[in-house]
C-alpha positions as CSV (number, residue, x, y, z in Angstrom):
1,M,91.3,117.9,114.1
2,I,91.0,119.6,110.7
3,I,94.1,120.0,108.6
4,T,93.8,122.6,105.9
5,G,96.3,123.9,103.4
6,K,96.1,127.0,101.2
7,N,95.0,125.2,98.1
8,S,91.2,124.8,98.7
9,S,90.9,121.6,96.3
10,A,93.7,120.3,97.9
11,A,92.5,120.4,101.3
12,Q,89.5,118.2,100.2
13,F,91.9,115.4,100.1
14,F,93.0,115.4,103.8
15,L,89.1,115.9,104.6
16,I,88.1,112.8,102.8
17,I,90.7,110.4,104.1
18,L,90.6,111.7,107.8
19,L,86.5,111.5,107.5
20,L,86.9,115.5,108.2
21,L,84.2,117.8,107.0
22,L,81.9,115.1,106.0
23,V,78.3,116.0,104.9
24,P,75.8,113.3,105.4
25,L,73.0,112.2,103.3
26,S,71.0,112.3,106.3
27,V,72.3,115.3,108.2
28,S,70.8,114.6,111.4
29,A,72.0,110.7,111.8
30,V,75.4,111.4,113.2
31,D,77.1,114.1,115.3
32,I,80.8,115.0,114.6
33,Y,83.4,116.8,116.9
34,W,85.6,118.9,115.0
35,D,88.9,120.2,116.7
36,N,90.7,123.3,115.8
37,S,92.5,123.3,112.3
38,K,96.3,122.9,112.2
39,V,98.5,123.6,109.0
40,L,100.0,120.6,107.9
41,V,101.2,121.5,104.4
42,P,103.1,124.7,103.6
43,D,101.8,127.5,101.4
44,N,103.6,126.4,98.0
45,G,102.0,122.5,98.6
46,R,100.1,121.7,95.5
47,F,97.7,118.7,94.6
48,H,97.5,117.2,97.8
49,K,96.6,113.5,98.0
50,A,96.0,111.2,101.2
51,A,95.9,107.7,101.8
52,Y,95.3,105.3,104.9
53,G,96.5,101.6,105.8
54,G,98.1,99.8,108.7
55,G,97.0,102.4,111.1
56,S,98.7,105.2,109.2
57,T,97.6,108.3,107.6
58,V,99.6,109.5,104.8
59,V,99.8,112.8,102.8
60,I,101.7,113.8,99.8
61,W,102.1,116.8,98.0
62,H,103.8,118.7,94.8
63,E,106.0,121.6,95.0
64,F,106.4,123.2,91.8
65,I,109.1,126.0,91.0
66,E,108.9,127.9,87.8
67,Q,112.0,128.3,85.7
68,G,110.9,130.0,82.8
69,P,107.7,130.3,80.7
70,D,105.6,127.4,81.1
71,R,108.0,125.1,82.1
72,G,110.3,124.2,85.5
73,I,110.6,121.3,88.1
74,V,108.7,119.7,90.6
75,Y,109.5,117.9,94.0
76,L,107.2,115.6,96.1
77,S,107.0,115.6,99.6
78,L,105.2,113.6,102.3
79,A,104.2,113.5,105.8
80,S,102.7,110.7,107.7
81,S,101.1,110.1,111.2
82,K,99.8,107.2,113.5
83,D,97.5,109.3,115.6
84,G,96.8,112.5,113.4
85,N,98.3,114.9,116.1
86,E,102.3,114.2,115.8
87,W,103.7,114.0,111.9
88,L,106.6,112.9,110.3
89,R,107.8,114.7,107.3
90,N,109.8,113.8,104.6
91,E,110.3,116.8,102.4
92,R,111.2,116.6,98.8
93,F,111.7,112.8,99.0
94,A,111.4,112.6,95.3
95,G,112.2,114.8,92.3
96,P,113.3,117.1,91.0
97,F,111.1,116.2,87.5
98,N,110.8,118.3,84.7
99,Y,107.2,119.8,83.6
100,N,106.4,121.7,80.7
101,G,103.0,123.6,80.4
102,D,100.4,123.7,82.9
103,E,101.0,122.4,86.5
104,V,99.5,119.1,86.6
105,P,99.6,116.4,89.2
106,I,102.2,113.5,88.6
107,C,101.8,111.0,91.2
108,S,99.6,108.6,92.9
109,L,99.6,107.4,96.1
110,A,98.6,103.9,98.0
111,V,99.3,102.3,101.6
112,R,99.1,98.6,102.2
113,N,97.5,97.1,105.3
114,N,100.6,96.5,107.1
115,G,101.5,100.4,106.6
116,S,104.0,100.2,103.5
117,I,103.7,103.2,101.4
118,Y,103.8,103.1,97.7
119,V,104.2,106.3,95.5
120,S,103.9,106.0,91.6
121,V,105.3,109.1,89.8
122,S,105.2,110.1,85.9
123,A,108.9,110.8,85.7
124,D,109.0,111.6,82.2
125,E,106.4,110.9,79.0
126,N,107.3,107.1,79.1
127,T,108.8,106.5,82.5
128,V,107.1,105.4,85.8
129,K,108.9,105.4,88.9
130,I,107.7,103.5,92.1
131,Y,108.8,104.8,95.2
132,S,108.3,102.1,98.6
133,S,108.8,102.9,102.2
134,G,108.6,100.1,104.9
135,D,109.4,102.5,107.6
136,N,106.3,105.2,107.7
137,G,107.9,107.4,105.1
138,K,111.5,108.0,106.5
139,T,113.2,106.2,103.7
140,F,112.2,105.3,100.3
141,N,113.3,102.6,97.6
142,E,112.8,103.4,93.9
143,I,112.0,101.1,91.2
144,T,111.7,102.4,87.5
145,R,109.1,100.9,85.0
146,K,109.3,102.4,81.3
147,T,106.6,102.0,78.9
148,T,106.8,101.4,75.4
149,F,104.4,104.5,74.6
150,T,103.8,108.1,75.7
151,M,101.7,108.5,78.7
152,T,99.5,111.7,78.5
153,V,98.1,111.4,82.2
154,G,100.2,110.7,85.4
155,P,100.0,106.8,86.9
156,R,97.0,106.0,89.1
157,L,98.1,103.2,91.5
158,F,95.7,101.1,93.6
159,I,96.1,98.0,96.1
160,K,94.0,95.1,95.4
161,E,91.8,93.3,98.4
162,D,94.6,90.6,98.3
163,G,97.6,93.0,99.0
164,T,98.7,93.1,95.2
165,F,99.0,95.9,92.8
166,I,97.2,97.5,90.0
167,M,98.3,100.8,88.1
168,F,96.4,102.3,85.3
169,V,98.0,104.9,82.8
170,T,96.5,106.7,79.7
171,K,98.1,106.3,76.3
172,E,97.4,109.0,73.4
173,S,97.2,107.4,70.2
174,G,96.4,109.7,67.1
175,N,92.9,111.3,68.4
176,N,92.2,108.5,70.9
177,L,93.0,108.1,74.3
178,S,93.1,104.8,76.1
179,I,93.5,103.4,79.2
180,F,96.2,100.7,80.0
181,Y,96.8,98.9,83.2
182,A,99.8,96.5,84.6
183,R,99.7,94.4,87.7
184,S,102.4,93.4,90.5
185,D,102.5,91.4,93.3
186,T,105.2,93.1,95.2
187,G,105.3,96.3,93.8
188,E,108.7,95.9,92.2
189,T,108.3,93.5,89.2
190,W,105.4,94.4,86.9
191,S,103.5,92.8,84.1
192,D,103.3,94.4,80.5
193,F,100.7,96.9,80.1
194,S,97.5,95.7,78.8
195,Q,94.7,97.6,77.2
196,L,91.5,98.0,79.3
197,V,89.2,99.8,76.9
198,S,88.9,98.4,73.6
199,E,85.1,98.7,72.9
200,Q,83.9,100.4,69.6
201,G,82.8,103.9,70.2
202,L,84.9,104.6,73.3
203,E,87.9,106.2,72.2
204,L,88.4,108.8,74.8
205,N,88.7,107.2,78.2
206,F,90.0,109.2,81.2
207,L,90.1,108.8,85.1
208,P,89.9,105.2,86.1
209,Q,88.5,104.8,89.8
210,F,89.2,101.1,91.1
211,V,87.8,99.1,93.9
212,S,88.5,95.5,95.0
213,K,85.8,93.7,96.8
214,G,84.8,89.8,97.3
215,G,87.5,88.7,95.1
216,V,86.4,90.9,92.0
217,E,87.9,93.9,90.8
218,Y,85.9,97.0,89.8
219,V,86.5,99.8,87.5
220,I,84.5,102.9,86.8
221,F,85.8,105.5,84.2
222,Q,84.6,108.3,82.2
223,S,84.4,108.2,78.3
224,F,83.7,111.1,75.7
225,L,80.7,109.9,74.2
226,V,80.5,111.1,70.2
227,Q,77.0,111.5,69.2
228,R,74.6,114.4,68.5
229,R,75.7,116.2,71.5
230,S,79.1,114.6,72.6
231,T,79.4,114.0,76.3
232,Y,81.2,112.3,79.1
233,Q,79.6,109.4,80.5
234,L,80.6,106.8,83.1
235,Y,81.1,103.0,82.7
236,L,81.8,100.0,84.5
237,K,83.9,97.1,83.9
238,K,84.8,94.2,86.4
239,S,87.1,91.4,86.6
240,T,86.6,88.0,88.5
241,D,90.2,86.8,87.6
242,G,92.2,89.1,89.4
243,G,92.5,91.6,86.3
244,N,93.7,89.0,83.8
245,S,90.2,89.7,81.8
246,W,87.7,92.3,82.0
247,S,83.8,92.6,81.1
248,E,82.4,94.6,78.4
249,A,82.2,98.2,79.4
250,K,78.5,99.1,81.0
251,R,77.2,102.6,80.8
252,I,76.0,103.7,84.3
253,T,74.8,107.0,83.4
254,A,71.9,106.0,81.1
255,F,69.2,107.5,82.9
256,D,66.9,110.5,81.8
257,E,65.9,113.3,84.2
258,R,62.8,115.6,84.7
259,I,63.8,119.2,84.7
260,G,61.4,122.4,85.0
261,G,58.5,119.7,83.7
262,R,60.4,118.3,80.7
263,T,62.5,115.2,80.2
264,V,66.2,115.7,79.7
265,E,67.7,112.8,78.2
266,S,70.8,111.0,79.5
267,A,72.9,111.8,76.7
268,D,72.5,115.7,77.2
269,F,74.3,115.3,80.7
270,D,78.2,115.4,81.4
271,N,79.5,112.7,83.7
272,Q,82.8,113.1,85.4
273,R,85.1,112.6,88.3
274,P,83.6,109.4,89.8
275,D,84.1,108.1,93.3
276,F,82.9,105.0,94.8
277,K,82.8,102.5,97.5
278,I,81.2,98.8,97.8
279,D,79.5,97.1,100.7
280,D,77.9,93.8,100.7
281,S,76.3,93.6,97.4
282,T,76.0,97.5,97.0
283,I,78.1,100.1,94.9
284,H,77.6,103.4,96.6
285,L,78.6,105.9,93.8
286,A,79.3,109.6,93.9
287,W,80.3,112.0,90.9
288,E,79.7,115.2,89.1
289,R,77.2,115.8,86.5
290,R,76.3,118.8,84.5
291,N,73.2,119.6,82.2
292,I,74.9,120.9,79.2
293,S,72.1,123.4,78.3
294,E,73.3,124.9,81.9
295,A,76.6,126.0,83.3
296,N,77.0,124.5,86.7
297,P,78.1,120.8,87.5
298,Q,76.3,119.3,90.6
299,I,77.1,116.3,92.7
300,Y,75.1,113.0,92.4
301,Y,74.7,109.7,94.3
302,A,73.3,106.5,93.2
303,K,73.3,102.9,94.5
304,L,74.1,100.4,92.1
305,D,74.4,96.5,92.2
306,L,77.6,94.7,91.5
307,D,76.5,94.4,88.0
308,G,76.1,98.4,87.7
309,N,72.2,98.2,87.5
310,P,70.6,101.1,89.5
311,G,68.5,100.0,92.5
312,E,66.6,103.3,93.0
313,D,66.8,106.7,91.1
314,P,70.0,108.5,91.6
315,E,69.9,111.4,94.0
316,K,71.4,115.2,93.4
317,V,72.8,116.1,96.4
318,S,74.2,119.4,96.0
319,A,71.6,122.3,95.7
320,D,71.4,124.3,92.2
321,G,73.0,127.8,91.4
322,R,76.6,126.4,92.9
323,T,79.4,124.8,91.2
324,C,80.1,121.7,92.8
325,N,83.6,119.6,91.8
326,Y,85.3,116.5,92.7
327,P,83.0,114.6,95.3
328,K,84.5,112.0,97.4
329,I,82.6,109.4,99.2
330,A,83.4,107.7,102.5
331,R,81.2,105.2,105.1
332,Y,81.4,106.2,108.8
333,K,79.5,104.4,111.7
334,G,77.3,102.7,109.2
335,N,76.2,105.9,107.3
336,I,77.3,107.2,103.9
337,F,79.1,110.7,103.8
338,I,80.1,112.9,100.7
339,T,82.1,116.0,100.4
């Protein structure tokens, strides 16, 4: 079954988690059957996210209500299913929250292996609210966590391999943006926020993506590398002590390319919006990459070892001439798929 909404970028999130509309790197390797599409989220649903755990697929979306020029309120709604056919809906389970300026996503979704649902929300500029449900989304408990600084990007909540939690927020300090993180065993009591990225030269950091595998925590994030022609580059950090300390940031997009018979240096490419999976001793990474001399970003794929070193040349997946954004990566029946 393919589930779609009115917003095309939002629909991507459904397709990823449910392994729908997947484009394999080897297109002849797997046949996938598609059911007829069904509408799950109403037309005014925005910024959909999906997650899976404990046999449940969970989808969350935003509902914005404009109340004046560049301001309004936003509600969060949710649907969950055990089989992809029957869906339990809990509309406006959180909110309203005030917003000013552009409509942007304010929440993050995670589901534990026992099916418990957790939602982190940027309730205001220095408050994170955690909502948890143990009954498949019928009811939620609320936990509030205040920060001592102003957040500029909504929280990103992840569940570690051992079932505990890690949450990332982005703090603005002068002209800098820095990623901070907090940890929790239960999702109720949280550690203080600690700075993840403090290396000199990495002052503008965004969009941490997290994977926990084999007792090691991995974060890949994008940073604005200030130089002759400033660009976004991707970096890897890892922790072997549960997130208490982290390795030095390693740049993983430091490779040149041959284009049109000439070499284009790695510093002349923007690299953004990473997504990655880990199996055995390989990091499978998909991301958005753009030659800054050209207009359209493309989707790339690379295999890295667990220290972030490339095992083979990265591959451009999408075709030139089109704008390709927001890659997502999944593994299905032994194959790697990318949307």
